[in-house]
FIKE-201142 format. One record per residue (C-alpha): residue number from 1; residue in three letters; x, y, z. Coordinates in nm, 2 decimals. Layout:
% residues N
+-----+------+--------+--------+--------+
! pos ! code !      x !      y !      z !
+-----+------+--------+--------+--------+
! NUM !  ALA !      X !      Y !      Z !
...
+-----+------+--------+--------+--------+
% end
This chain:
% residues 88
+-----+------+--------+--------+--------+
! pos ! code !      x !      y !      z !
+-----+------+--------+--------+--------+
!   1 !  UNK !  -1.73 !   0.21 !   0.64 !
!   2 !  UNK !  -1.76 !  -0.06 !   0.91 !
!   3 !  UNK !  -1.90 !  -0.31 !   0.64 !
!   4 !  UNK !  -1.56 !  -0.21 !   0.42 !
!   5 !  UNK !  -1.33 !  -0.26 !   0.74 !
!   6 !  UNK !  -1.48 !  -0.60 !   0.83 !
!   7 !  UNK !  -1.46 !  -0.71 !   0.46 !
!   8 !  UNK !  -1.12 !  -0.64 !   0.43 !
!   9 !  UNK !  -1.04 !  -0.80 !   0.77 !
!  10 !  UNK !  -1.19 !  -1.11 !   0.66 !
!  11 !  UNK !  -0.97 !  -1.10 !   0.34 !
!  12 !  UNK !  -0.68 !  -1.05 !   0.56 !
!  13 !  UNK !  -0.81 !  -1.35 !   0.78 !
!  14 !  UNK !  -0.83 !  -1.59 !   0.45 !
!  15 !  UNK !  -0.46 !  -1.51 !   0.38 !
!  16 !  UNK !  -0.36 !  -1.58 !   0.71 !
!  17 !  UNK !  -0.53 !  -1.91 !   0.72 !
!  18 !  UNK !  -0.36 !  -2.02 !   0.39 !
!  19 !  UNK !  -0.04 !  -1.92 !   0.54 !
!  20 !  UNK !  -0.11 !  -2.13 !   0.87 !
!  21 !  UNK !  -0.18 !  -2.42 !   0.66 !
!  22 !  UNK !   0.13 !  -2.42 !   0.48 !
!  23 !  UNK !   0.31 !  -2.35 !   0.78 !
!  24 !  UNK !   0.14 !  -2.65 !   0.96 !
!  25 !  UNK !   0.19 !  -2.85 !   0.63 !
!  26 !  UNK !   0.53 !  -2.80 !   0.65 !
!  27 !  UNK !   0.59 !  -2.95 !   0.98 !
!  28 !  UNK !   0.77 !  -2.62 !   1.12 !
!  29 !  UNK !   0.50 !  -2.60 !   1.41 !
!  30 !  UNK !   0.50 !  -2.76 !   1.72 !
!  31 !  UNK !   0.15 !  -2.94 !   1.82 !
!  32 !  UNK !   0.14 !  -2.62 !   2.06 !
!  33 !  UNK !   0.18 !  -2.37 !   1.84 !
!  34 !  UNK !  -0.05 !  -2.53 !   1.58 !
!  35 !  UNK !  -0.32 !  -2.53 !   1.85 !
!  36 !  UNK !  -0.26 !  -2.18 !   1.95 !
!  37 !  UNK !  -0.29 !  -2.07 !   1.62 !
!  38 !  UNK !  -0.61 !  -2.25 !   1.52 !
!  39 !  UNK !  -0.76 !  -2.10 !   1.84 !
!  40 !  UNK !  -0.66 !  -1.77 !   1.73 !
!  41 !  UNK !  -0.83 !  -1.80 !   1.40 !
!  42 !  UNK !  -1.11 !  -1.93 !   1.52 !
!  43 !  UNK !  -1.15 !  -1.63 !   1.79 !
!  44 !  UNK !  -1.11 !  -1.40 !   1.50 !
!  45 !  UNK !  -1.38 !  -1.57 !   1.30 !
!  46 !  UNK !  -1.61 !  -1.57 !   1.58 !
!  47 !  UNK !  -1.54 !  -1.21 !   1.64 !
!  48 !  UNK !  -1.58 !  -1.12 !   1.29 !
!  49 !  UNK !  -1.93 !  -1.33 !   1.26 !
!  50 !  UNK !  -2.04 !  -1.13 !   1.61 !
!  51 !  UNK !  -1.97 !  -0.77 !   1.46 !
!  52 !  UNK !  -2.15 !  -0.88 !   1.14 !
!  53 !  UNK !  -2.47 !  -0.97 !   1.32 !
!  54 !  UNK !  -2.45 !  -0.69 !   1.59 !
!  55 !  UNK !  -2.45 !  -0.44 !   1.30 !
!  56 !  UNK !  -2.68 !  -0.63 !   1.05 !
!  57 !  UNK !  -2.38 !  -0.64 !   0.82 !
!  58 !  UNK !  -2.39 !  -0.97 !   0.66 !
!  59 !  UNK !  -2.52 !  -0.84 !   0.30 !
!  60 !  UNK !  -2.30 !  -0.55 !   0.31 !
!  61 !  UNK !  -1.99 !  -0.78 !   0.39 !
!  62 !  UNK !  -2.09 !  -1.00 !   0.12 !
!  63 !  UNK !  -2.12 !  -0.75 !  -0.16 !
!  64 !  UNK !  -1.79 !  -0.58 !  -0.08 !
!  65 !  UNK !  -1.62 !  -0.93 !  -0.07 !
!  66 !  UNK !  -1.78 !  -1.01 !  -0.39 !
!  67 !  UNK !  -1.70 !  -0.67 !  -0.57 !
!  68 !  UNK !  -1.32 !  -0.72 !  -0.46 !
!  69 !  UNK !  -1.33 !  -1.06 !  -0.57 !
!  70 !  UNK !  -1.45 !  -0.91 !  -0.94 !
!  71 !  UNK !  -1.20 !  -0.67 !  -0.93 !
!  72 !  UNK !  -0.91 !  -0.92 !  -0.86 !
!  73 !  UNK !  -1.03 !  -1.15 !  -1.10 !
!  74 !  UNK !  -1.03 !  -0.87 !  -1.35 !
!  75 !  UNK !  -0.69 !  -0.76 !  -1.28 !
!  76 !  UNK !  -0.50 !  -1.08 !  -1.16 !
!  77 !  UNK !  -0.67 !  -1.32 !  -1.38 !
!  78 !  UNK !  -0.48 !  -1.44 !  -1.72 !
!  79 !  UNK !  -0.74 !  -1.65 !  -1.85 !
!  80 !  UNK !  -0.99 !  -1.36 !  -1.80 !
!  81 !  UNK !  -0.76 !  -1.15 !  -2.00 !
!  82 !  UNK !  -0.73 !  -1.36 !  -2.28 !
!  83 !  UNK !  -1.11 !  -1.40 !  -2.31 !
!  84 !  UNK !  -1.14 !  -1.02 !  -2.32 !
!  85 !  UNK !  -0.91 !  -0.98 !  -2.59 !
!  86 !  UNK !  -1.06 !  -1.25 !  -2.81 !
!  87 !  UNK !  -1.38 !  -1.04 !  -2.76 !
!  88 !  UNK !  -1.21 !  -0.77 !  -2.89 !
+-----+------+--------+--------+--------+
% end
């Protein structure tokens, strides 16, 4: 169960990182806000790595992430839909 939670938090962290990058590139953040945001994301990454190592979850989290990526690809990738339709 902890592996699933960590995997989901990693996915959320990746979404936050993409949003942070968009905000930084748009110039809407001050230098201080950029620094705090970067530090917070780095702290989160470090905490997740620590949790994975302490609980021997590296393989479990990778497996969950791979599975979720596959499911997302099935449902959200129009190119894959076209390939599947051609097979049928």
